[in-house]
C-alpha positions as CSV (number, residue, x, y, z in Angstrom):
1,M,-12.7,-12.7,5.4
2,N,-9.2,-13.2,4.4
3,A,-7.6,-13.6,7.7
4,L,-3.9,-13.9,7.6
5,D,-2.8,-17.4,8.4
6,D,0.7,-18.5,7.5
7,A,-0.2,-19.9,4.1
8,T,-1.9,-16.7,3.1
9,K,0.9,-14.5,4.2
10,D,3.6,-16.7,2.5
11,A,1.6,-16.7,-0.7
12,L,1.1,-12.9,-0.6
13,L,4.7,-12.1,0.0
14,A,5.7,-14.4,-2.9
15,A,3.2,-12.8,-5.3
16,L,4.5,-9.3,-4.3
17,R,8.0,-10.4,-4.9
18,R,7.2,-11.8,-8.3
19,A,5.4,-8.6,-9.3
20,A,8.3,-6.4,-8.1
21,A,10.8,-8.3,-10.2
22,D,8.7,-8.7,-13.3
23,S,9.5,-5.7,-15.7
24,A,6.4,-6.6,-17.5
25,V,4.3,-5.7,-14.5
26,R,4.0,-1.9,-14.3
27,A,1.3,-1.5,-11.6
28,V,0.0,-3.7,-8.9
29,L,-3.7,-4.1,-7.9
30,L,-4.3,-5.6,-4.4
31,T,-7.9,-6.6,-3.3
32,G,-9.6,-9.2,-1.2
33,A,-11.8,-12.2,-2.4
34,G,-15.3,-12.3,-1.1
35,K,-16.8,-9.6,1.1
36,A,-13.7,-8.4,3.1
37,F,-10.3,-6.9,2.1
38,C,-8.6,-8.4,5.1
39,V,-9.4,-8.8,8.7
40,G,-5.9,-9.2,9.9
41,Q,-4.3,-11.9,11.8
42,D,-6.0,-15.4,11.9
43,L,-6.6,-15.4,15.5
44,R,-7.6,-19.1,15.6
45,E,-4.2,-20.0,14.2
46,H,-2.7,-17.5,16.4
47,A,-4.2,-19.1,19.5
48,G,-2.7,-22.4,18.6
49,K,0.7,-20.9,18.6
50,L,0.2,-19.1,21.8
51,A,-0.6,-22.5,23.4
52,S,2.6,-23.8,22.0
53,G,4.7,-21.0,23.2
54,E,5.5,-19.7,19.7
55,P,6.3,-15.9,19.9
56,I,4.2,-13.6,17.8
57,S,7.6,-11.8,16.7
58,N,8.1,-14.7,14.3
59,T,5.3,-13.7,12.1
60,V,6.1,-10.0,12.4
61,E,9.5,-10.6,11.3
62,Q,9.0,-13.2,8.8
63,H,5.6,-12.0,7.3
64,Y,4.4,-8.6,8.3
65,N,7.5,-6.8,7.9
66,P,8.6,-8.0,4.5
67,I,5.0,-7.8,3.1
68,T,4.8,-4.2,4.3
69,L,8.1,-3.2,2.8
70,A,7.3,-5.1,-0.4
71,L,4.1,-2.9,-0.8
72,A,5.6,0.5,0.2
73,G,8.9,-0.2,-1.7
74,M,7.4,-1.6,-4.8
75,P,9.1,-0.1,-7.8
76,K,5.8,0.6,-9.5
77,P,2.5,2.1,-8.3
78,V,0.4,-0.1,-5.9
79,V,-3.5,0.4,-5.8
80,A,-5.5,-1.1,-3.1
81,A,-9.1,-1.9,-4.0
82,I,-10.7,-2.1,-0.6
83,N,-13.8,-4.1,-1.1
84,G,-15.0,-4.7,2.4
85,V,-14.0,-4.5,6.0
86,V,-10.3,-4.0,6.6
87,A,-8.7,-4.5,10.0
88,G,-5.6,-4.8,11.9
89,A,-2.5,-6.0,9.7
90,G,-5.0,-5.7,6.8
91,A,-5.4,-2.2,7.3
92,G,-1.6,-1.9,7.8
93,F,-1.2,-3.4,4.2
94,A,-3.9,-1.2,2.8
95,L,-2.0,1.9,4.2
96,A,1.2,0.7,2.8
97,C,-0.2,0.9,-0.7
98,D,0.2,4.0,-2.8
99,L,-3.5,4.6,-3.5
100,R,-6.7,3.2,-1.6
101,I,-9.8,3.1,-3.7
102,A,-12.5,1.9,-1.4
103,A,-16.1,0.7,-1.7
104,D,-18.6,2.9,0.2
105,T,-19.2,-0.2,2.5
106,A,-15.5,-0.5,3.3
107,K,-15.1,-0.1,7.0
108,M,-11.7,0.2,8.8
109,N,-10.5,-0.8,12.2
110,L,-7.1,-0.4,13.6
111,A,-7.8,-3.2,15.9
112,F,-4.4,-4.0,17.4
113,A,-5.1,-2.7,20.9
114,G,-8.3,-4.6,20.9
115,V,-6.4,-7.8,21.1
116,A,-3.9,-6.3,23.5
117,L,-1.1,-5.8,21.0
118,S,0.9,-2.9,19.7
119,A,0.6,-1.8,16.0
120,D,2.4,-3.7,13.3
121,S,2.5,-4.1,9.5
122,G,3.9,-0.5,9.4
123,A,0.7,1.2,10.9
124,S,2.6,3.3,13.3
125,W,4.6,4.8,10.5
126,T,1.9,5.1,7.7
127,L,-1.0,6.1,9.8
128,Q,0.4,9.2,11.4
129,R,1.7,10.3,8.1
130,L,-1.9,10.2,6.7
131,V,-3.9,11.7,9.5
132,G,-1.3,13.2,12.0
133,Q,0.3,11.9,15.2
134,A,-2.5,13.0,17.4
135,R,-5.3,11.4,15.3
136,A,-3.1,8.3,14.8
137,L,-2.8,7.7,18.5
138,E,-6.6,8.1,18.8
139,L,-7.3,5.6,16.3
140,L,-4.7,3.1,17.7
141,L,-5.4,3.6,21.5
142,M,-9.3,3.6,21.0
143,P,-9.9,1.3,18.0
144,E,-13.3,1.4,16.6
145,T,-15.0,0.6,13.4
146,I,-14.8,3.6,11.2
147,P,-17.5,4.0,8.4
148,A,-16.1,4.3,5.0
149,S,-17.3,8.0,4.6
150,R,-15.3,8.9,7.9
151,A,-12.2,7.0,6.7
152,H,-12.3,9.0,3.4
153,E,-12.7,12.3,5.3
154,L,-9.6,11.5,7.5
155,G,-7.6,10.6,4.4
156,L,-7.4,7.0,5.1
157,Y,-9.0,6.2,1.7
158,T,-7.9,8.1,-1.6
159,E,-11.3,7.7,-3.3
160,L,-14.7,6.3,-2.3
161,V,-17.0,4.7,-4.9
162,P,-20.2,2.8,-4.8
163,A,-19.4,-0.9,-4.0
164,E,-20.7,-2.1,-7.3
165,K,-18.2,0.3,-9.1
166,L,-15.3,-0.6,-7.1
167,A,-13.7,-3.3,-9.4
168,E,-14.2,-1.1,-12.5
169,R,-12.7,2.1,-10.9
170,A,-9.8,0.4,-9.2
171,R,-8.8,-1.3,-12.5
172,E,-9.2,1.9,-14.4
173,V,-6.7,3.6,-12.1
174,A,-4.2,0.7,-11.9
175,E,-4.3,0.5,-15.8
176,K,-3.8,4.3,-16.2
177,L,-0.8,4.0,-13.8
178,A,0.5,0.8,-15.9
179,A,0.8,2.8,-19.0
180,G,2.7,5.6,-17.3
181,P,6.4,6.3,-16.8
182,T,7.3,3.5,-14.4
183,V,10.8,4.7,-13.7
184,A,9.5,8.2,-12.8
185,Y,6.8,6.6,-10.5
186,A,9.4,4.5,-8.7
187,S,11.7,7.5,-8.3
188,I,8.8,9.6,-6.8
189,K,8.0,6.8,-4.4
190,E,11.5,6.6,-3.3
191,S,11.9,10.4,-3.0
192,V,8.8,10.7,-0.8
193,A,9.7,7.9,1.4
194,Y,13.2,9.2,1.9
195,G,12.0,12.8,2.4
196,A,9.6,11.7,5.3
197,A,12.6,11.1,7.6
198,H,15.4,13.2,6.4
199,T,16.3,16.9,6.1
200,L,15.5,19.1,3.2
201,A,19.2,19.3,2.1
202,E,19.4,15.5,2.3
203,T,16.2,15.0,0.3
204,L,17.5,17.5,-2.4
205,E,20.5,15.2,-3.0
206,V,18.1,12.2,-3.4
207,E,15.9,14.2,-5.8
208,D,18.9,15.0,-7.9
209,A,19.7,11.3,-8.0
210,M,16.3,10.4,-9.0
211,Q,16.0,12.9,-11.6
212,Q,19.4,11.7,-13.2
213,R,17.8,8.2,-13.2
214,C,14.7,9.4,-14.8
215,A,16.5,11.4,-17.4
216,A,18.5,8.5,-18.4
217,A,15.4,6.4,-19.1
218,P,13.8,6.1,-22.4
219,D,10.4,7.3,-21.2
220,H,11.8,11.0,-20.5
221,R,12.9,11.4,-24.2
222,V,9.4,9.9,-25.3
223,A,7.8,12.4,-23.1
224,V,9.7,15.5,-24.1
225,E,9.3,14.6,-27.8
226,A,5.7,14.1,-27.4
227,F,5.2,17.3,-25.8
228,L,7.1,19.2,-28.5
229,T,4.9,17.4,-31.2
230,K,1.9,17.7,-29.4
231,Q,1.4,13.9,-29.5
232,A,0.2,11.5,-26.8
233,P,3.3,9.7,-25.2
234,V,3.6,5.9,-25.4
235,F,5.6,4.9,-22.4
236,T,7.6,1.5,-22.0
237,G,8.3,1.7,-18.5
238,Q,11.8,0.5,-19.0
239,P,14.9,1.8,-17.3
């Protein structure tokens, strides 16, 4: 069920950092092996750490925080293909992605309070921005398994598809984004994240900086020339 033990968290973080640093990678597709996307913390490993007196803050600081920031701050689009149950920190990671394409069997549970813990993996930040503060508190204070259709209605999933079509559809979306103007995508992500916590005036200044960055990138000239000549643009994604 892709429970998050230390080895898995280390490998995931390393993979995300490689993807972020590789200019040949222009979109990231994150999914789970088997029948689950991710059920969150490996509680068997966690129980052993509790017995030894190791604080849970160690894995929040060393794993969950940097993984969440790597997903949300990835300078290229990140698509989550949610192939099955997604819970706890697994849900937090999914919510940190830019788009969530989910199978119609993909149930979600914000399970933190169920094991007497607070939210982590960015869920207290991302969840309320997707569903509003009141609904976020409801989902966190009274965790329950949310059917895929309900999760889609709430806005937790971007798109819902039949389970057998998930891999195909998620790859289609990721490939379309990978062929797009990567610098513009990164700038849009940065502007939206900044605007979520700053004033309009402050955000306008960041938008100005992002536009200057995009205007200096080759893809902007390609897009303008393609528009004027009525051709399909071919983007390189390079700064």
